[in-house]
N, CA, C, O and CB atoms as a CASP TS submission, in Angstrom:
PFRMAT TS
TARGET T0000
AUTHOR 0000-0000-0000
METHOD Language model
MODEL 1
PARENT N/A
ATOM      1  N   MET     1     -53.645 -19.553 -70.141  1.00  0.00           N
ATOM      2  CA  MET     1     -54.253 -19.804 -70.982  1.00  0.00           C
ATOM      3  C   MET     1     -53.874 -21.633 -70.303  1.00  0.00           C
ATOM      4  O   MET     1     -52.741 -21.950 -69.942  1.00  0.00           O
ATOM      5  CB  MET     1     -53.808 -19.012 -72.531  1.00  0.00           C
ATOM      6  N   GLU     2     -54.985 -22.529 -70.265  1.00  0.00           N
ATOM      7  CA  GLU     2     -54.502 -23.755 -69.902  1.00  0.00           C
ATOM      8  C   GLU     2     -53.442 -24.681 -71.004  1.00  0.00           C
ATOM      9  O   GLU     2     -52.980 -24.449 -72.121  1.00  0.00           O
ATOM     10  CB  GLU     2     -55.785 -24.484 -69.597  1.00  0.00           C
ATOM     11  N   THR     3     -53.374 -25.496 -70.318  1.00  0.00           N
ATOM     12  CA  THR     3     -51.908 -26.046 -71.719  1.00  0.00           C
ATOM     13  C   THR     3     -52.832 -27.340 -71.941  1.00  0.00           C
ATOM     14  O   THR     3     -53.537 -27.818 -71.053  1.00  0.00           O
ATOM     15  CB  THR     3     -49.591 -26.604 -70.995  1.00  0.00           C
ATOM     16  N   LYS     4     -52.741 -27.804 -73.153  1.00  0.00           N
ATOM     17  CA  LYS     4     -53.418 -29.296 -73.533  1.00  0.00           C
ATOM     18  C   LYS     4     -52.559 -30.195 -73.877  1.00  0.00           C
ATOM     19  O   LYS     4     -51.456 -30.020 -74.396  1.00  0.00           O
ATOM     20  CB  LYS     4     -54.368 -29.331 -74.664  1.00  0.00           C
ATOM     21  N   PHE     5     -53.216 -31.436 -73.500  1.00  0.00           N
ATOM     22  CA  PHE     5     -52.022 -32.481 -73.076  1.00  0.00           C
ATOM     23  C   PHE     5     -52.546 -33.475 -74.447  1.00  0.00           C
ATOM     24  O   PHE     5     -53.554 -33.125 -75.060  1.00  0.00           O
ATOM     25  CB  PHE     5     -52.140 -33.360 -71.085  1.00  0.00           C
ATOM     26  N   LYS     6     -51.790 -34.711 -74.860  1.00  0.00           N
ATOM     27  CA  LYS     6     -52.360 -35.710 -75.817  1.00  0.00           C
ATOM     28  C   LYS     6     -51.773 -36.860 -74.804  1.00  0.00           C
ATOM     29  O   LYS     6     -50.928 -36.849 -73.910  1.00  0.00           O
ATOM     30  CB  LYS     6     -51.770 -35.664 -77.631  1.00  0.00           C
ATOM     31  N   ILE     7     -53.008 -38.298 -75.628  1.00  0.00           N
ATOM     32  CA  ILE     7     -52.937 -38.952 -74.765  1.00  0.00           C
ATOM     33  C   ILE     7     -51.384 -39.441 -75.119  1.00  0.00           C
ATOM     34  O   ILE     7     -50.879 -39.072 -76.179  1.00  0.00           O
ATOM     35  CB  ILE     7     -54.119 -39.855 -74.654  1.00  0.00           C
ATOM     36  N   GLY     8     -50.691 -40.235 -74.246  1.00  0.00           N
ATOM     37  CA  GLY     8     -49.096 -40.452 -73.787  1.00  0.00           C
ATOM     38  C   GLY     8     -48.167 -39.917 -73.347  1.00  0.00           C
ATOM     39  O   GLY     8     -46.984 -40.226 -73.210  1.00  0.00           O
ATOM     40  N   ASP     9     -49.227 -38.399 -72.938  1.00  0.00           N
ATOM     41  CA  ASP     9     -48.424 -37.576 -72.320  1.00  0.00           C
ATOM     42  C   ASP     9     -47.898 -37.867 -70.755  1.00  0.00           C
ATOM     43  O   ASP     9     -48.733 -38.184 -69.909  1.00  0.00           O
ATOM     44  CB  ASP     9     -49.109 -36.407 -72.426  1.00  0.00           C
ATOM     45  N   LYS    10     -46.971 -37.789 -70.526  1.00  0.00           N
ATOM     46  CA  LYS    10     -46.371 -38.006 -68.897  1.00  0.00           C
ATOM     47  C   LYS    10     -46.594 -36.434 -68.097  1.00  0.00           C
ATOM     48  O   LYS    10     -46.121 -35.366 -68.484  1.00  0.00           O
ATOM     49  CB  LYS    10     -44.316 -38.488 -68.925  1.00  0.00           C
ATOM     50  N   VAL    11     -47.308 -36.625 -67.089  1.00  0.00           N
ATOM     51  CA  VAL    11     -47.744 -35.562 -66.278  1.00  0.00           C
ATOM     52  C   VAL    11     -47.691 -35.464 -64.418  1.00  0.00           C
ATOM     53  O   VAL    11     -48.294 -36.366 -63.836  1.00  0.00           O
ATOM     54  CB  VAL    11     -49.124 -35.509 -66.764  1.00  0.00           C
ATOM     55  N   ASN    12     -47.304 -34.877 -63.942  1.00  0.00           N
ATOM     56  CA  ASN    12     -48.164 -35.180 -62.732  1.00  0.00           C
ATOM     57  C   ASN    12     -49.032 -34.122 -62.195  1.00  0.00           C
ATOM     58  O   ASN    12     -49.399 -33.070 -62.718  1.00  0.00           O
ATOM     59  CB  ASN    12     -47.341 -35.582 -61.650  1.00  0.00           C
ATOM     60  N   TRP    13     -49.386 -34.835 -60.551  1.00  0.00           N
ATOM     61  CA  TRP    13     -49.873 -33.537 -60.025  1.00  0.00           C
ATOM     62  C   TRP    13     -50.479 -33.641 -58.877  1.00  0.00           C
ATOM     63  O   TRP    13     -50.783 -34.828 -58.990  1.00  0.00           O
ATOM     64  CB  TRP    13     -50.723 -32.884 -60.834  1.00  0.00           C
ATOM     65  N   ASN    14     -50.972 -33.284 -57.673  1.00  0.00           N
ATOM     66  CA  ASN    14     -50.743 -33.476 -56.418  1.00  0.00           C
ATOM     67  C   ASN    14     -52.259 -34.013 -55.774  1.00  0.00           C
ATOM     68  O   ASN    14     -53.322 -33.580 -56.220  1.00  0.00           O
ATOM     69  CB  ASN    14     -50.113 -32.099 -55.812  1.00  0.00           C
ATOM     70  N   SER    15     -52.217 -34.587 -55.137  1.00  0.00           N
ATOM     71  CA  SER    15     -53.089 -35.747 -54.311  1.00  0.00           C
ATOM     72  C   SER    15     -52.598 -36.152 -53.353  1.00  0.00           C
ATOM     73  O   SER    15     -51.435 -36.506 -53.156  1.00  0.00           O
ATOM     74  CB  SER    15     -53.398 -36.911 -54.897  1.00  0.00           C
ATOM     75  N   GLU    16     -53.912 -36.110 -52.348  1.00  0.00           N
ATOM     76  CA  GLU    16     -53.489 -36.332 -50.714  1.00  0.00           C
ATOM     77  C   GLU    16     -52.645 -36.832 -50.260  1.00  0.00           C
ATOM     78  O   GLU    16     -52.086 -36.352 -49.274  1.00  0.00           O
ATOM     79  CB  GLU    16     -54.122 -36.880 -50.017  1.00  0.00           C
ATOM     80  N   ALA    17     -52.239 -38.035 -50.859  1.00  0.00           N
ATOM     81  CA  ALA    17     -50.769 -38.795 -50.636  1.00  0.00           C
ATOM     82  C   ALA    17     -49.279 -37.841 -51.280  1.00  0.00           C
ATOM     83  O   ALA    17     -48.096 -38.098 -51.055  1.00  0.00           O
ATOM     84  CB  ALA    17     -50.899 -40.487 -51.638  1.00  0.00           C
ATOM     85  N   GLY    18     -49.817 -36.784 -52.064  1.00  0.00           N
ATOM     86  CA  GLY    18     -48.197 -35.646 -52.457  1.00  0.00           C
ATOM     87  C   GLY    18     -48.613 -36.042 -54.175  1.00  0.00           C
ATOM     88  O   GLY    18     -49.541 -36.196 -54.968  1.00  0.00           O
ATOM     89  N   LYS    19     -47.291 -36.057 -54.021  1.00  0.00           N
ATOM     90  CA  LYS    19     -47.297 -35.730 -55.637  1.00  0.00           C
ATOM     91  C   LYS    19     -47.316 -37.277 -56.608  1.00  0.00           C
ATOM     92  O   LYS    19     -46.679 -38.325 -56.494  1.00  0.00           O
ATOM     93  CB  LYS    19     -45.650 -34.722 -56.040  1.00  0.00           C
ATOM     94  N   VAL    20     -48.295 -36.842 -57.505  1.00  0.00           N
ATOM     95  CA  VAL    20     -48.023 -38.603 -58.610  1.00  0.00           C
ATOM     96  C   VAL    20     -47.782 -37.933 -59.615  1.00  0.00           C
ATOM     97  O   VAL    20     -47.755 -36.745 -59.934  1.00  0.00           O
ATOM     98  CB  VAL    20     -49.462 -39.969 -59.049  1.00  0.00           C
ATOM     99  N   SER    21     -47.539 -39.291 -60.239  1.00  0.00           N
ATOM    100  CA  SER    21     -47.454 -39.390 -62.008  1.00  0.00           C
ATOM    101  C   SER    21     -47.900 -40.781 -62.866  1.00  0.00           C
ATOM    102  O   SER    21     -48.137 -41.975 -62.680  1.00  0.00           O
ATOM    103  CB  SER    21     -45.779 -39.197 -62.455  1.00  0.00           C
ATOM    104  N   GLY    22     -47.844 -39.787 -63.913  1.00  0.00           N
ATOM    105  CA  GLY    22     -48.722 -40.839 -64.825  1.00  0.00           C
ATOM    106  C   GLY    22     -48.501 -40.406 -65.805  1.00  0.00           C
ATOM    107  O   GLY    22     -47.726 -39.466 -65.983  1.00  0.00           O
ATOM    108  N   THR    23     -49.494 -41.324 -67.168  1.00  0.00           N
ATOM    109  CA  THR    23     -49.363 -40.903 -67.990  1.00  0.00           C
ATOM    110  C   THR    23     -50.749 -40.608 -68.545  1.00  0.00           C
ATOM    111  O   THR    23     -51.577 -41.116 -67.788  1.00  0.00           O
ATOM    112  CB  THR    23     -48.545 -41.530 -68.519  1.00  0.00           C
ATOM    113  N   ILE    24     -51.382 -39.929 -69.665  1.00  0.00           N
ATOM    114  CA  ILE    24     -52.429 -39.470 -69.629  1.00  0.00           C
ATOM    115  C   ILE    24     -53.022 -40.981 -71.047  1.00  0.00           C
ATOM    116  O   ILE    24     -52.524 -41.404 -72.090  1.00  0.00           O
ATOM    117  CB  ILE    24     -52.356 -37.515 -69.922  1.00  0.00           C
ATOM    118  N   ILE    25     -53.890 -41.201 -70.494  1.00  0.00           N
ATOM    119  CA  ILE    25     -54.612 -42.648 -71.728  1.00  0.00           C
ATOM    120  C   ILE    25     -55.968 -42.388 -72.133  1.00  0.00           C
ATOM    121  O   ILE    25     -56.454 -42.915 -73.133  1.00  0.00           O
ATOM    122  CB  ILE    25     -54.818 -44.415 -70.957  1.00  0.00           C
ATOM    123  N   LYS    26     -56.763 -41.374 -71.185  1.00  0.00           N
ATOM    124  CA  LYS    26     -57.668 -40.980 -72.390  1.00  0.00           C
ATOM    125  C   LYS    26     -58.368 -39.578 -72.225  1.00  0.00           C
ATOM    126  O   LYS    26     -58.461 -39.145 -71.076  1.00  0.00           O
ATOM    127  CB  LYS    26     -58.827 -42.093 -72.584  1.00  0.00           C
ATOM    128  N   ILE    27     -59.025 -38.594 -73.587  1.00  0.00           N
ATOM    129  CA  ILE    27     -58.848 -37.872 -73.763  1.00  0.00           C
ATOM    130  C   ILE    27     -60.379 -37.506 -73.476  1.00  0.00           C
ATOM    131  O   ILE    27     -61.048 -37.821 -74.460  1.00  0.00           O
ATOM    132  CB  ILE    27     -58.078 -37.786 -74.701  1.00  0.00           C
ATOM    133  N   HIS    28     -61.333 -36.824 -72.233  1.00  0.00           N
ATOM    134  CA  HIS    28     -62.808 -36.584 -72.498  1.00  0.00           C
ATOM    135  C   HIS    28     -63.276 -34.921 -73.029  1.00  0.00           C
ATOM    136  O   HIS    28     -62.992 -33.872 -72.451  1.00  0.00           O
ATOM    137  CB  HIS    28     -63.577 -36.963 -70.996  1.00  0.00           C
ATOM    138  N   THR    29     -63.987 -35.073 -74.171  1.00  0.00           N
ATOM    139  CA  THR    29     -64.683 -33.470 -74.150  1.00  0.00           C
ATOM    140  C   THR    29     -65.701 -33.325 -73.858  1.00  0.00           C
ATOM    141  O   THR    29     -65.943 -32.202 -74.299  1.00  0.00           O
ATOM    142  CB  THR    29     -64.800 -32.744 -75.189  1.00  0.00           C
ATOM    143  N   LYS    30     -66.993 -33.847 -73.155  1.00  0.00           N
ATOM    144  CA  LYS    30     -68.349 -33.875 -72.909  1.00  0.00           C
ATOM    145  C   LYS    30     -68.166 -34.453 -71.545  1.00  0.00           C
ATOM    146  O   LYS    30     -67.162 -34.752 -70.898  1.00  0.00           O
ATOM    147  CB  LYS    30     -69.280 -34.682 -73.967  1.00  0.00           C
ATOM    148  N   LYS    31     -69.239 -34.507 -71.347  1.00  0.00           N
ATOM    149  CA  LYS    31     -69.792 -35.081 -69.993  1.00  0.00           C
ATOM    150  C   LYS    31     -69.701 -36.687 -69.672  1.00  0.00           C
ATOM    151  O   LYS    31     -70.192 -37.512 -70.443  1.00  0.00           O
ATOM    152  CB  LYS    31     -71.315 -34.713 -69.946  1.00  0.00           C
ATOM    153  N   PHE    32     -68.935 -37.102 -68.295  1.00  0.00           N
ATOM    154  CA  PHE    32     -68.715 -38.203 -68.427  1.00  0.00           C
ATOM    155  C   PHE    32     -68.911 -38.587 -66.938  1.00  0.00           C
ATOM    156  O   PHE    32     -68.991 -37.770 -66.020  1.00  0.00           O
ATOM    157  CB  PHE    32     -67.500 -38.445 -69.133  1.00  0.00           C
ATOM    158  N   ASN    33     -68.962 -39.631 -66.845  1.00  0.00           N
ATOM    159  CA  ASN    33     -69.357 -40.220 -65.332  1.00  0.00           C
ATOM    160  C   ASN    33     -68.292 -41.218 -64.876  1.00  0.00           C
ATOM    161  O   ASN    33     -68.071 -42.247 -65.514  1.00  0.00           O
ATOM    162  CB  ASN    33     -70.880 -41.058 -65.315  1.00  0.00           C
ATOM    163  N   TYR    34     -67.505 -40.826 -63.535  1.00  0.00           N
ATOM    164  CA  TYR    34     -66.255 -40.979 -63.443  1.00  0.00           C
ATOM    165  C   TYR    34     -66.256 -41.809 -61.681  1.00  0.00           C
ATOM    166  O   TYR    34     -66.135 -41.083 -60.694  1.00  0.00           O
ATOM    167  CB  TYR    34     -65.431 -39.335 -63.739  1.00  0.00           C
ATOM    168  N   LYS    35     -66.396 -43.235 -61.537  1.00  0.00           N
ATOM    169  CA  LYS    35     -66.793 -43.593 -59.731  1.00  0.00           C
ATOM    170  C   LYS    35     -67.406 -42.315 -59.151  1.00  0.00           C
ATOM    171  O   LYS    35     -66.903 -41.503 -58.374  1.00  0.00           O
ATOM    172  CB  LYS    35     -65.222 -43.977 -58.596  1.00  0.00           C
ATOM    173  N   GLY    36     -69.059 -42.346 -59.928  1.00  0.00           N
ATOM    174  CA  GLY    36     -70.197 -42.766 -59.371  1.00  0.00           C
ATOM    175  C   GLY    36     -70.113 -41.085 -59.192  1.00  0.00           C
ATOM    176  O   GLY    36     -70.985 -40.616 -58.460  1.00  0.00           O
ATOM    177  N   TYR    37     -69.246 -40.227 -59.729  1.00  0.00           N
ATOM    178  CA  TYR    37     -69.183 -38.835 -60.163  1.00  0.00           C
ATOM    179  C   TYR    37     -69.181 -38.137 -61.229  1.00  0.00           C
ATOM    180  O   TYR    37     -68.096 -38.053 -61.804  1.00  0.00           O
ATOM    181  CB  TYR    37     -68.461 -38.459 -59.857  1.00  0.00           C
ATOM    182  N   THR    38     -70.277 -37.478 -61.784  1.00  0.00           N
ATOM    183  CA  THR    38     -70.257 -36.554 -63.085  1.00  0.00           C
ATOM    184  C   THR    38     -69.083 -35.574 -63.062  1.00  0.00           C
ATOM    185  O   THR    38     -68.945 -34.786 -62.126  1.00  0.00           O
ATOM    186  CB  THR    38     -71.637 -35.669 -63.217  1.00  0.00           C
ATOM    187  N   HIS    39     -68.325 -35.621 -63.989  1.00  0.00           N
ATOM    188  CA  HIS    39     -67.178 -35.079 -64.517  1.00  0.00           C
ATOM    189  C   HIS    39     -67.528 -34.292 -65.460  1.00  0.00           C
ATOM    190  O   HIS    39     -67.742 -34.931 -66.490  1.00  0.00           O
ATOM    191  CB  HIS    39     -66.282 -35.935 -64.943  1.00  0.00           C
ATOM    192  N   HIS    40     -67.762 -32.609 -65.629  1.00  0.00           N
ATOM    193  CA  HIS    40     -67.825 -31.828 -66.474  1.00  0.00           C
ATOM    194  C   HIS    40     -67.134 -31.214 -67.331  1.00  0.00           C
ATOM    195  O   HIS    40     -66.702 -30.096 -67.046  1.00  0.00           O
ATOM    196  CB  HIS    40     -68.147 -31.345 -66.153  1.00  0.00           C
ATOM    197  N   ALA    41     -66.845 -31.838 -68.670  1.00  0.00           N
ATOM    198  CA  ALA    41     -65.667 -31.946 -69.746  1.00  0.00           C
ATOM    199  C   ALA    41     -66.325 -31.022 -70.934  1.00  0.00           C
ATOM    200  O   ALA    41     -67.549 -31.088 -71.038  1.00  0.00           O
ATOM    201  CB  ALA    41     -65.295 -33.735 -70.309  1.00  0.00           C
ATOM    202  N   THR    42     -65.650 -30.212 -71.790  1.00  0.00           N
ATOM    203  CA  THR    42     -65.712 -29.696 -72.832  1.00  0.00           C
ATOM    204  C   THR    42     -64.257 -29.794 -73.810  1.00  0.00           C
ATOM    205  O   THR    42     -63.120 -30.006 -73.388  1.00  0.00           O
ATOM    206  CB  THR    42     -66.180 -28.432 -72.462  1.00  0.00           C
ATOM    207  N   LYS    43     -64.711 -29.554 -75.339  1.00  0.00           N
ATOM    208  CA  LYS    43     -63.780 -28.932 -76.015  1.00  0.00           C
ATOM    209  C   LYS    43     -62.173 -27.839 -75.307  1.00  0.00           C
ATOM    210  O   LYS    43     -60.969 -27.596 -75.385  1.00  0.00           O
ATOM    211  CB  LYS    43     -64.806 -28.154 -76.792  1.00  0.00           C
ATOM    212  N   GLU    44     -63.498 -27.560 -74.644  1.00  0.00           N
ATOM    213  CA  GLU    44     -62.330 -25.811 -74.684  1.00  0.00           C
ATOM    214  C   GLU    44     -62.057 -26.637 -73.194  1.00  0.00           C
ATOM    215  O   GLU    44     -60.871 -26.460 -72.915  1.00  0.00           O
ATOM    216  CB  GLU    44     -63.313 -23.350 -74.672  1.00  0.00           C
ATOM    217  N   GLU    45     -62.263 -26.894 -72.871  1.00  0.00           N
ATOM    218  CA  GLU    45     -61.729 -27.478 -70.784  1.00  0.00           C
ATOM    219  C   GLU    45     -61.893 -29.378 -71.318  1.00  0.00           C
ATOM    220  O   GLU    45     -62.973 -29.961 -71.219  1.00  0.00           O
ATOM    221  CB  GLU    45     -63.830 -26.749 -68.662  1.00  0.00           C
ATOM    222  N   PRO    46     -61.279 -29.711 -71.575  1.00  0.00           N
ATOM    223  CA  PRO    46     -61.508 -31.299 -71.378  1.00  0.00           C
ATOM    224  C   PRO    46     -61.054 -31.469 -70.379  1.00  0.00           C
ATOM    225  O   PRO    46     -60.440 -30.553 -69.831  1.00  0.00           O
ATOM    226  CB  PRO    46     -60.980 -32.294 -72.250  1.00  0.00           C
ATOM    227  N   GLN    47     -61.251 -33.205 -69.551  1.00  0.00           N
ATOM    228  CA  GLN    47     -60.436 -33.630 -68.690  1.00  0.00           C
ATOM    229  C   GLN    47     -60.108 -35.234 -68.614  1.00  0.00           C
ATOM    230  O   GLN    47     -60.606 -36.234 -69.131  1.00  0.00           O
ATOM    231  CB  GLN    47     -60.936 -33.133 -67.562  1.00  0.00           C
ATOM    232  N   TYR    48     -59.337 -35.055 -67.975  1.00  0.00           N
ATOM    233  CA  TYR    48     -57.596 -36.552 -69.144  1.00  0.00           C
ATOM    234  C   TYR    48     -57.857 -37.420 -67.378  1.00  0.00           C
ATOM    235  O   TYR    48     -57.856 -37.073 -66.197  1.00  0.00           O
ATOM    236  CB  TYR    48     -54.333 -35.318 -69.655  1.00  0.00           C
ATOM    237  N   GLU    49     -58.099 -38.990 -68.373  1.00  0.00           N
ATOM    238  CA  GLU    49     -57.774 -39.611 -67.260  1.00  0.00           C
ATOM    239  C   GLU    49     -56.595 -40.016 -67.665  1.00  0.00           C
ATOM    240  O   GLU    49     -56.198 -40.007 -68.830  1.00  0.00           O
ATOM    241  CB  GLU    49     -58.637 -40.586 -66.760  1.00  0.00           C
ATOM    242  N   ILE    50     -55.753 -40.542 -66.298  1.00  0.00           N
ATOM    243  CA  ILE    50     -54.269 -40.541 -66.471  1.00  0.00           C
ATOM    244  C   ILE    50     -53.714 -41.929 -65.633  1.00  0.00           C
ATOM    245  O   ILE    50     -54.423 -42.129 -64.647  1.00  0.00           O
ATOM    246  CB  ILE    50     -53.586 -39.010 -65.824  1.00  0.00           C
ATOM    247  N   LYS    51     -53.029 -42.556 -65.730  1.00  0.00           N
ATOM    248  CA  LYS    51     -52.910 -44.239 -65.147  1.00  0.00           C
ATOM    249  C   LYS    51     -51.775 -44.073 -64.384  1.00  0.00           C
ATOM    250  O   LYS    51     -50.739 -43.934 -65.034  1.00  0.00           O
ATOM    251  CB  LYS    51     -52.651 -45.618 -66.353  1.00  0.00           C
ATOM    252  N   SER    52     -51.679 -44.047 -63.107  1.00  0.00           N
ATOM    253  CA  SER    52     -50.075 -43.727 -62.301  1.00  0.00           C
ATOM    254  C   SER    52     -48.983 -44.722 -62.605  1.00  0.00           C
ATOM    255  O   SER    52     -49.002 -45.902 -62.956  1.00  0.00           O
ATOM    256  CB  SER    52     -50.164 -43.804 -60.546  1.00  0.00           C
ATOM    257  N   ASN    53     -48.032 -43.859 -62.356  1.00  0.00           N
ATOM    258  CA  ASN    53     -46.854 -45.062 -63.021  1.00  0.00           C
ATOM    259  C   ASN    53     -46.898 -45.759 -61.618  1.00  0.00           C
ATOM    260  O   ASN    53     -47.192 -46.928 -61.870  1.00  0.00           O
ATOM    261  CB  ASN    53     -44.906 -44.422 -63.647  1.00  0.00           C
ATOM    262  N   LYS    54     -46.762 -45.629 -60.371  1.00  0.00           N
ATOM    263  CA  LYS    54     -46.178 -45.845 -59.346  1.00  0.00           C
ATOM    264  C   LYS    54     -47.378 -47.738 -59.255  1.00  0.00           C
ATOM    265  O   LYS    54     -47.105 -48.920 -59.462  1.00  0.00           O
ATOM    266  CB  LYS    54     -46.316 -44.197 -58.016  1.00  0.00           C
ATOM    267  N   THR    55     -48.548 -47.037 -58.872  1.00  0.00           N
ATOM    268  CA  THR    55     -49.604 -48.284 -58.467  1.00  0.00           C
ATOM    269  C   THR    55     -50.701 -48.618 -59.826  1.00  0.00           C
ATOM    270  O   THR    55     -51.691 -49.344 -59.911  1.00  0.00           O
ATOM    271  CB  THR    55     -50.677 -47.716 -56.910  1.00  0.00           C
ATOM    272  N   ASN    56     -50.209 -47.982 -60.523  1.00  0.00           N
ATOM    273  CA  ASN    56     -52.063 -48.504 -62.205  1.00  0.00           C
ATOM    274  C   ASN    56     -53.120 -47.485 -61.625  1.00  0.00           C
ATOM    275  O   ASN    56     -54.199 -47.540 -62.215  1.00  0.00           O
ATOM    276  CB  ASN    56     -53.366 -51.013 -62.051  1.00  0.00           C
ATOM    277  N   HIS    57     -53.049 -46.622 -60.658  1.00  0.00           N
ATOM    278  CA  HIS    57     -54.414 -46.276 -60.044  1.00  0.00           C
ATOM    279  C   HIS    57     -54.814 -45.733 -61.279  1.00  0.00           C
ATOM    280  O   HIS    57     -53.809 -45.296 -61.840  1.00  0.00           O
ATOM    281  CB  HIS    57     -54.529 -45.247 -58.678  1.00  0.00           C
ATOM    282  N   ILE    58     -56.223 -45.495 -62.225  1.00  0.00           N
ATOM    283  CA  ILE    58     -56.691 -44.400 -63.070  1.00  0.00           C
ATOM    284  C   ILE    58     -57.118 -42.915 -62.296  1.00  0.00           C
ATOM    285  O   ILE    58     -57.457 -42.953 -61.113  1.00  0.00           O
ATOM    286  CB  ILE    58     -57.951 -45.002 -63.837  1.00  0.00           C
ATOM    287  N   ALA    59     -57.090 -41.971 -62.836  1.00  0.00           N
ATOM    288  CA  ALA    59     -57.581 -40.646 -61.945  1.00  0.00           C
ATOM    289  C   ALA    59     -57.674 -39.935 -63.397  1.00  0.00           C
ATOM    290  O   ALA    59     -57.110 -40.002 -64.489  1.00  0.00           O
ATOM    291  CB  ALA    59     -56.321 -39.814 -60.522  1.00  0.00           C
ATOM    292  N   ALA    60     -58.952 -39.052 -62.626  1.00  0.00           N
ATOM    293  CA  ALA    60     -59.531 -37.866 -63.935  1.00  0.00           C
ATOM    294  C   ALA    60     -59.165 -37.030 -63.674  1.00  0.00           C
ATOM    295  O   ALA    60     -58.628 -37.170 -62.576  1.00  0.00           O
ATOM    296  CB  ALA    60     -60.875 -37.454 -64.284  1.00  0.00           C
ATOM    297  N   HIS    61     -59.062 -35.776 -64.129  1.00  0.00           N
ATOM    298  CA  HIS    61     -58.380 -34.724 -63.475  1.00  0.00           C
ATOM    299  C   HIS    61     -58.709 -33.307 -64.811  1.00  0.00           C
ATOM    300  O   HIS    61     -58.401 -33.355 -66.002  1.00  0.00           O
ATOM    301  CB  HIS    61     -56.455 -35.298 -63.145  1.00  0.00           C
ATOM    302  N   LYS    62     -59.379 -32.218 -64.103  1.00  0.00           N
ATOM    303  CA  LYS    62     -58.790 -31.066 -65.213  1.00  0.00           C
ATOM    304  C   LYS    62     -57.525 -30.531 -65.177  1.00  0.00           C
ATOM    305  O   LYS    62     -56.840 -30.211 -64.206  1.00  0.00           O
ATOM    306  CB  LYS    62     -59.508 -29.871 -65.197  1.00  0.00           C
ATOM    307  N   GLY    63     -57.210 -30.451 -66.821  1.00  0.00           N
ATOM    308  CA  GLY    63     -55.836 -29.648 -67.153  1.00  0.00           C
ATOM    309  C   GLY    63     -54.982 -28.902 -66.402  1.00  0.00           C
ATOM    310  O   GLY    63     -53.849 -29.148 -65.989  1.00  0.00           O
ATOM    311  N   THR    64     -55.558 -28.134 -66.308  1.00  0.00           N
ATOM    312  CA  THR    64     -55.367 -26.985 -64.663  1.00  0.00           C
ATOM    313  C   THR    64     -54.755 -27.309 -63.018  1.00  0.00           C
ATOM    314  O   THR    64     -54.382 -26.597 -62.085  1.00  0.00           O
ATOM    315  CB  THR    64     -57.002 -26.562 -64.172  1.00  0.00           C
ATOM    316  N   ALA    65     -54.963 -29.648 -63.395  1.00  0.00           N
ATOM    317  CA  ALA    65     -54.490 -29.358 -62.565  1.00  0.00           C
ATOM    318  C   ALA    65     -53.145 -30.836 -62.788  1.00  0.00           C
ATOM    319  O   ALA    65     -52.860 -31.887 -62.215  1.00  0.00           O
ATOM    320  CB  ALA    65     -55.627 -29.106 -61.337  1.00  0.00           C
ATOM    321  N   LEU    66     -52.715 -30.110 -63.865  1.00  0.00           N
ATOM    322  CA  LEU    66     -51.711 -31.307 -63.770  1.00  0.00           C
ATOM    323  C   LEU    66     -50.369 -30.360 -64.615  1.00  0.00           C
ATOM    324  O   LEU    66     -50.544 -29.236 -65.085  1.00  0.00           O
ATOM    325  CB  LEU    66     -52.404 -33.067 -64.749  1.00  0.00           C
ATOM    326  N   THR    67     -49.298 -30.980 -64.651  1.00  0.00           N
ATOM    327  CA  THR    67     -48.012 -29.959 -65.327  1.00  0.00           C
ATOM    328  C   THR    67     -47.526 -31.482 -65.948  1.00  0.00           C
ATOM    329  O   THR    67     -47.952 -32.525 -65.453  1.00  0.00           O
ATOM    330  CB  THR    67     -46.576 -28.827 -63.945  1.00  0.00           C
ATOM    331  N   LYS    68     -46.787 -31.464 -66.842  1.00  0.00           N
ATOM    332  CA  LYS    68     -46.147 -31.839 -68.339  1.00  0.00           C
ATOM    333  C   LYS    68     -44.930 -32.030 -67.617  1.00  0.00           C
ATOM    334  O   LYS    68     -44.340 -30.970 -67.408  1.00  0.00           O
ATOM    335  CB  LYS    68     -46.117 -30.617 -69.774  1.00  0.00           C
ATOM    336  N   LEU    69     -44.330 -33.129 -67.139  1.00  0.00           N
ATOM    337  CA  LEU    69     -43.307 -33.637 -67.077  1.00  0.00           C
ATOM    338  C   LEU    69     -41.797 -33.271 -68.658  1.00  0.00           C
ATOM    339  O   LEU    69     -40.694 -33.815 -68.596  1.00  0.00           O
ATOM    340  CB  LEU    69     -43.997 -35.119 -66.852  1.00  0.00           C
TER
END
């Protein structure tokens, strides 16, 4: 079962540059556009916006890509 996260949770994920950590700043439960792409999210499978601790870059990921710290 997929872990559900909440705003403020500290998480990490893999990127092209290696392991990245950050804080969840927004939760999407329906389809949304981000950086030119349509992301498909539902209440059952939300997607999360995470702000990187190191670069302040914002990323969007499914919960399956995230690990809670």
